[in-house]
N, C-alpha and C positions, 0 to 999 in steps of 0.2 A: 135734504142735500144730495145731489146726483150721485149716483152709486159709483159711477166712473170715477169721479172725484175721490169718495171715500176708498175705493180700492186702489187708486194710485197711491193715496197717502199711506195705506197699509203697506203697500209694498215698499215703497221709500223708506218708512221707518223700520221694516224688516232688514231692509240692506244695511241701513246705519247701524243695527243691532248684531249683523252678524259680520261687519268691519274685521278684519284681522288686525292686530295690534303689529307696529313693525318691532323690530328686536335685534340687538346687538350682541353678540356672544363672544366675551372675551376668555382666553385661554392663559393659563399661567405658563405652559409650555410652547415651544414652536409647533407648527404644522398641527395647530389645534389640539395639540396634547393636554390631558386632565390631569395629570398625575401630580401637578402641585396645585391643582384648582382650576376652577371655570366658573363664570358668572354669565348668567343671563339677561340682559335690560330689557324690559318691554315698555313701549310709550308710543305716543301718536302724533306728536308735533315736530315738525321742522322748524329749524331757526330759534330752537329754545335749548339752550346747552343742558346737558345732564352730565353732573358730577358723578364720580364712580368711588362713592368714600369705602365700600364694602371691598371692592377689589382694586384701591389706589394703590398705584406703582406694583402691580403684579400682573400686567398682561405681557404676554409675548407674541400672540399671534391675535388675529379675529375674524368674525364672519358676521354677516348679517341678513337679515329675510324681510320684504315687504317693505322697503325703503323706498321712498318716490324714485322713478328711473328718468323721470326728466325733469330739468330745471331752466334757470335763466342762463345759464355758462354757456361756453363755445360747445357747438355741436348738441345744444339742448341738453346738456347733462346737469346732473346732480350730484354732489359729492357729499361722502361723510369725512368730517374732519376729527383728527384725535389730537388733544391738547395735552401738554405736560403739566399743566396745572390746573387749578380748580376754577371753576367759572369760565371755562374756554378761553385762557390765556396761556402765556409760554408758548414754548415750541409746538408748531402747527405741521401735521401732516396729512394729506388728503388722499383718497381714492374715489375713482367713480362709484357710483351706487349700485350698478349692474352687479348681479350676483354672481361674478365670475373673477379670477385673479385676486382673491381676499390675501391679505397681509398674513403671511405665513411664518414670519421673522421680522419682529419691529427691531431687531439689534442691526439690521442691514439699512433701517432708516434712522438710526441712531435714537430710537425711543423706547428701546427694550426695558421693562419693568419702570416705565416713568408715565404712563397714562393716568391722568386724573379726571379728564373729562372728555367729552367728545358731543359733536352737534351735526345735523344734518343740513348742508347747505343746498337750499332747493332756489331761493330766490337772490341769495347774495350771502357774504360771509360775515353779516353784521348779526350780533347777536340780540335777539328781540326780549329773552329774558332767560332766566334759570328756571327749570322745569322743578316742580315738586318732585322728590324721591320718587323714581320709577319702581315699577313691580320688579322685584328681585326673585328668579328662579333659579336654584342650584340644580 
């Protein structure tokens, strides 16, 4: 096999191995406070619903990292959607995935202590499946 092809394949494999997982950090207090708890969910799929059984109905604010920054919505935006019921049902509130203007107080959006699931909307708001339990990091 051509050494250039082998090198290209190795570099591609290395890039896949070092890809950072996306994460959503839920906080039990407003303004990202941790006094009443917090939970970090790591995952790698958009369009898949992620239930939050360990932190169900406890979030008052949220931050995220490494979510898709572009999508199929107006202005090429992608969104993160928080749902008040399991399996991405119930009341929905969305934010652009840009890492700014995080929701600091879910009470202002009438979903404080009600988050049960979330999903990244990259191509649509259609749930493509329910993700397996994500990695939980306290």
